[in-house]
C-alpha positions as CSV (number, residue, x, y, z in Angstrom):
1,M,-131.5,104.6,14.0
2,L,-128.5,102.4,14.4
3,K,-126.3,105.5,14.6
4,G,-128.4,107.1,17.2
5,L,-128.4,103.8,19.2
6,F,-124.5,103.7,18.9
7,L,-124.2,107.3,20.2
8,L,-126.5,106.7,23.1
9,L,-124.6,103.5,24.0
10,S,-121.3,105.3,23.6
11,S,-122.5,108.1,25.8
12,A,-123.5,105.6,28.5
13,L,-120.1,103.9,28.4
14,L,-118.4,107.4,28.9
15,F,-120.8,107.9,31.8
16,Q,-119.6,104.7,33.5
17,A,-115.9,105.2,32.4
18,A,-115.7,108.7,34.0
19,E,-115.3,106.9,37.5
20,Y,-117.3,109.5,39.3
21,P,-117.0,109.1,43.1
22,E,-119.9,106.5,44.1
23,A,-121.2,104.3,46.8
24,E,-123.4,101.2,47.0
25,I,-126.0,100.3,49.7
26,S,-128.1,97.2,50.1
27,N,-130.6,95.7,52.6
28,G,-130.5,92.2,50.9
29,Q,-133.6,93.0,48.8
30,V,-132.8,96.2,47.2
31,V,-129.5,97.4,45.9
32,A,-128.9,101.1,45.1
33,K,-125.8,102.7,43.5
34,L,-125.3,106.4,44.2
35,H,-123.0,109.1,42.9
36,L,-121.6,111.4,45.5
37,P,-121.2,115.0,45.8
38,D,-117.7,116.2,44.9
39,P,-116.9,119.6,43.7
40,E,-113.9,118.4,41.8
41,R,-114.9,114.9,40.4
42,G,-118.7,114.7,41.0
43,S,-121.1,113.5,38.3
44,Y,-123.3,116.6,38.8
45,H,-122.1,120.2,38.9
46,G,-125.2,121.8,37.8
47,T,-126.9,124.5,40.0
48,R,-130.5,123.3,39.7
49,F,-130.8,120.2,41.8
50,D,-129.5,119.2,45.2
51,W,-126.2,117.4,44.8
52,S,-127.0,114.6,47.4
53,G,-128.8,111.3,46.9
54,I,-128.2,110.8,43.2
55,I,-129.2,107.3,42.5
56,Y,-128.0,106.0,39.2
57,S,-129.2,102.6,39.7
58,L,-131.6,100.7,42.0
59,Q,-132.6,97.1,41.5
60,Y,-135.2,95.0,43.1
61,K,-136.2,91.5,41.9
62,G,-134.4,91.9,38.6
63,H,-136.1,95.3,37.8
64,E,-134.2,98.4,37.3
65,Y,-135.9,101.7,38.5
66,F,-133.5,104.3,37.7
67,G,-130.9,105.2,35.0
68,R,-130.0,107.5,32.2
69,W,-133.1,109.1,30.7
70,Y,-131.3,111.7,28.7
71,E,-128.8,111.5,25.8
72,R,-125.7,113.5,26.7
73,H,-123.9,113.6,30.0
74,D,-122.0,116.6,31.1
75,P,-121.9,117.5,34.8
76,K,-122.7,121.2,34.1
77,I,-126.0,120.4,32.3
78,H,-128.9,121.4,34.5
79,D,-130.9,118.2,34.4
80,A,-128.0,115.7,33.6
81,I,-128.9,113.7,36.8
82,T,-130.6,110.6,37.8
83,G,-132.8,109.2,40.5
84,P,-135.2,110.8,43.0
85,V,-133.7,114.4,42.7
86,E,-134.8,117.5,44.6
87,E,-134.9,121.3,43.9
88,F,-135.4,124.0,46.3
89,L,-137.2,127.2,44.9
90,T,-138.0,130.4,46.6
91,E,-140.8,132.2,44.5
92,N,-139.4,130.4,41.5
93,G,-136.0,131.9,42.2
94,S,-133.2,131.3,44.9
95,L,-132.4,132.5,48.3
96,A,-130.6,136.0,48.2
97,Y,-130.8,136.3,44.4
98,D,-133.1,139.3,44.2
99,Q,-131.0,141.2,46.8
100,A,-127.7,140.5,45.1
101,A,-126.3,143.1,42.7
102,P,-124.8,141.8,39.4
103,G,-121.6,140.2,40.2
104,G,-122.7,139.4,43.7
105,T,-123.6,136.0,45.1
106,F,-126.6,134.1,46.2
107,L,-127.1,130.5,47.4
108,R,-128.7,127.4,46.4
109,I,-129.8,124.8,49.1
110,G,-127.8,121.6,48.4
111,V,-125.6,123.2,45.9
112,G,-123.5,126.2,47.4
113,I,-122.8,129.9,46.8
114,L,-123.2,131.2,43.3
115,R,-122.3,134.2,41.2
116,K,-125.1,136.4,39.9
117,P,-123.9,137.2,36.3
118,A,-123.5,140.7,35.1
119,D,-126.3,140.2,32.4
120,A,-128.6,139.0,35.1
121,G,-132.3,139.4,34.9
122,A,-134.8,137.2,36.7
123,Y,-133.4,133.9,38.0
124,Q,-133.4,131.2,35.4
125,R,-133.9,127.6,36.8
126,F,-132.4,125.9,33.7
127,R,-129.2,128.0,33.7
128,T,-126.0,126.7,35.2
129,Y,-124.5,129.5,37.3
130,D,-120.8,129.8,38.3
131,I,-120.1,128.3,41.7
132,V,-118.1,130.5,43.9
133,N,-118.0,128.2,46.9
134,P,-119.6,124.7,47.0
135,A,-119.5,124.9,50.9
136,K,-118.9,122.0,53.1
137,W,-120.1,118.5,52.2
138,T,-119.8,115.6,54.7
139,V,-120.7,111.9,53.5
140,N,-121.3,109.2,56.0
141,P,-121.8,105.8,54.3
142,Q,-123.0,102.7,55.9
143,R,-124.0,99.4,54.6
144,D,-127.6,100.1,54.1
145,Q,-127.8,104.0,54.2
146,I,-125.8,107.1,53.4
147,E,-126.0,110.4,55.3
148,F,-125.2,113.7,53.4
149,I,-124.6,116.9,55.3
150,H,-124.3,120.2,53.6
151,E,-123.3,123.3,55.7
152,L,-123.4,126.8,54.3
153,K,-123.1,130.4,55.5
154,H,-123.9,133.4,53.3
155,D,-123.0,137.1,53.8
156,S,-126.8,137.9,53.4
157,G,-127.5,136.4,56.7
158,Y,-128.8,133.0,55.3
159,A,-127.1,130.0,56.7
160,Y,-128.2,126.4,57.1
161,R,-127.3,122.7,57.9
162,Y,-128.9,120.4,55.6
163,R,-129.1,116.7,56.1
164,K,-130.4,114.0,53.8
165,T,-130.2,110.3,54.6
166,V,-130.9,107.9,51.8
167,R,-131.8,104.7,53.8
168,L,-133.0,101.2,52.8
169,T,-135.5,99.8,55.3
170,P,-134.4,96.4,56.9
171,G,-136.5,93.5,55.6
172,K,-138.5,95.7,53.2
173,A,-138.4,96.6,49.4
174,Q,-138.3,100.2,50.7
175,L,-136.1,103.4,50.3
176,V,-136.6,106.4,52.6
177,L,-135.3,109.9,52.0
178,E,-135.1,111.5,55.3
179,H,-134.4,115.3,55.5
180,G,-133.6,117.8,58.1
181,L,-133.0,121.6,57.3
182,K,-131.8,123.6,60.2
183,N,-131.7,127.4,59.9
184,T,-128.4,128.4,61.4
185,G,-128.6,132.0,60.1
186,R,-130.4,135.2,60.9
187,Q,-132.8,135.3,58.2
188,P,-136.0,133.1,58.0
189,I,-136.0,130.5,55.2
190,D,-139.0,130.4,53.1
191,T,-138.8,127.9,50.3
192,M,-140.5,125.1,48.4
193,V,-139.0,121.8,47.5
194,Y,-140.0,119.1,45.1
195,N,-138.8,115.8,43.9
196,H,-138.6,115.2,40.2
197,N,-138.7,111.5,40.5
198,F,-136.8,110.5,37.4
199,F,-138.1,107.0,37.2
200,V,-136.8,104.9,34.2
201,I,-138.4,101.7,35.0
202,D,-136.6,98.8,33.1
203,S,-135.7,101.3,30.4
204,E,-139.1,100.8,28.8
205,V,-140.7,103.4,26.4
206,V,-143.3,105.5,28.1
207,G,-146.6,104.5,26.6
208,P,-149.9,102.6,27.1
209,D,-148.1,100.1,29.4
210,V,-147.1,102.9,31.9
211,S,-149.6,104.2,34.4
212,V,-149.4,106.9,37.0
213,Q,-151.9,106.7,39.7
214,F,-153.2,109.3,42.4
215,P,-155.2,109.0,45.6
216,F,-157.5,111.8,44.4
217,D,-159.2,112.7,41.1
218,P,-156.3,114.3,39.2
219,K,-157.2,117.6,37.2
220,P,-154.8,118.6,34.6
221,V,-154.6,122.5,34.1
222,S,-153.1,122.1,30.6
223,D,-154.1,120.1,27.5
224,L,-152.5,116.6,27.4
225,K,-152.2,116.9,23.6
226,G,-154.1,113.8,22.8
227,L,-151.1,111.8,24.1
228,A,-152.4,110.9,27.3
229,E,-155.8,111.2,29.3
230,V,-157.1,110.9,32.9
231,R,-159.2,107.9,33.5
232,G,-160.5,107.9,37.0
233,R,-157.5,108.4,39.4
234,E,-154.9,107.6,36.9
235,I,-153.2,109.1,33.8
236,V,-152.9,106.6,30.9
237,Y,-151.0,107.2,27.7
238,L,-152.7,106.6,24.4
239,K,-149.5,105.8,22.4
240,D,-145.9,105.4,22.8
241,L,-144.4,108.8,23.2
242,E,-141.9,109.6,20.5
243,K,-138.6,111.7,20.7
244,G,-139.6,115.3,21.1
245,Q,-143.0,114.6,22.5
246,S,-143.9,115.4,26.1
247,V,-147.0,115.3,28.4
248,Q,-146.9,118.1,30.9
249,S,-149.3,119.9,33.2
250,E,-149.7,121.2,36.6
251,M,-152.3,119.1,38.3
252,G,-155.1,119.9,40.7
253,G,-157.5,117.9,42.7
254,F,-155.4,117.2,45.9
255,S,-156.3,118.3,49.3
256,D,-154.2,120.0,52.0
257,A,-153.8,116.8,53.8
258,S,-150.6,114.7,53.7
259,K,-152.6,111.5,52.8
260,D,-152.7,112.8,49.2
261,Y,-148.9,112.6,48.8
262,D,-149.4,109.0,47.8
263,L,-148.6,108.3,44.1
264,R,-147.8,105.2,42.1
265,I,-146.0,104.5,38.8
266,E,-146.4,101.2,37.2
267,N,-144.9,99.5,34.1
268,R,-147.4,96.7,33.3
269,K,-145.3,95.4,30.5
270,S,-142.2,94.5,32.6
271,G,-144.2,94.1,35.8
272,A,-142.6,96.7,38.1
273,G,-144.2,99.4,40.2
274,V,-143.3,102.0,42.9
275,R,-145.4,103.8,45.4
276,I,-144.2,107.3,46.4
277,S,-145.5,108.7,49.7
278,G,-144.7,111.8,51.7
279,D,-145.4,113.0,55.2
280,Q,-146.2,116.6,54.2
281,P,-149.1,118.0,52.3
282,I,-148.6,118.7,48.6
283,K,-148.5,122.5,47.9
284,K,-148.1,122.2,44.1
285,L,-148.0,119.1,41.8
286,I,-146.4,119.1,38.3
287,F,-146.7,116.1,35.9
288,W,-143.9,115.8,33.1
289,S,-143.1,112.9,30.8
290,I,-141.2,112.2,27.7
291,R,-140.4,109.0,25.8
292,T,-137.8,107.8,28.3
293,V,-139.3,108.8,31.7
294,A,-142.6,109.7,33.5
295,C,-142.4,112.1,36.5
296,P,-144.9,113.1,39.0
297,E,-143.4,116.1,40.9
298,P,-145.0,116.9,44.2
299,Y,-143.9,120.2,46.0
300,I,-144.0,120.9,49.7
301,S,-143.7,124.3,51.4
302,I,-141.1,125.1,54.1
303,H,-140.8,127.9,56.5
304,I,-138.1,127.9,59.2
305,E,-137.3,130.5,61.6
306,P,-133.5,131.2,62.7
307,G,-132.5,128.4,65.1
308,E,-135.3,126.1,64.2
309,E,-135.1,122.8,62.1
310,R,-137.7,121.4,59.7
311,K,-137.9,117.6,59.0
312,W,-139.7,115.7,56.4
313,Q,-139.3,112.3,54.4
314,I,-140.3,110.6,51.3
315,T,-140.9,106.8,51.1
316,Y,-140.6,104.6,48.1
317,D,-142.1,101.1,48.2
318,F,-141.1,98.8,45.4
319,Y,-143.2,95.9,44.2
320,T,-143.9,93.7,41.3
321,L,-147.1,92.8,39.4
322,P,-148.0,90.4,36.5
323,S,-146.2,91.4,33.5
324,R,-147.8,91.6,30.1
């Protein structure tokens, strides 16, 4: 056990010592620290998640909401990433992937232009593909917000200008992710995007002190394996999850109204909670958790004709409750 703890601490120290490009924002109540997209020195060079808005620490009233939930950091590992991270998927694949010949290229929104390998079959979400061109990133930091702009043009006719602003609301314990995706190409863009919400609240173990709450009656599609259960409108854990154990299921029960994009995660041991709300209807909802992290993952659907722009936002309200 001590050896495992030493390795985890050593890994964490290496993570900090790597000196990845970063920035800090604050509104006087909340302080957030972010790793910035950088094709040469960035903390994340995976090809699964959008490179912008990687929050590795967010503190409010002495509580920590994000941080390392995995053991080994390597920028090319597909999920070696922290914070409220997002992935764009087109029919469980990626734009222009199916049309590309082996050795050709396709694109990932928020990542860049990638190489389709010679041994390619169906698109593999958890594979890290070779990046041919990371495209153009622009980062505009301010005291309480950071704007990220990613501009990409591909030979297939797909092109876009993607903007994400990570903003702390003045006078509130609130973080807002503002998105704008403009179709600057000649092909319509059809995609889904979800937020994985890697909350690591106060580094507590996921167990009976953790609760995930919904504004509707959640209906798991898969068996929760006796590790968790639905009680009313929340998922509760029956025991502390152990290493190697997971609770995962697609969830039903939500409507096609945006009011159902309203979730909460609470750690009643440490006394910290967060409310997650979106301004779009949920298209699909996955719930996933392991010993270190509990993640409700709401998907929304996006269709953008050439020349049009689609906007959406996700709001995080942080709060405290009596600790146990």
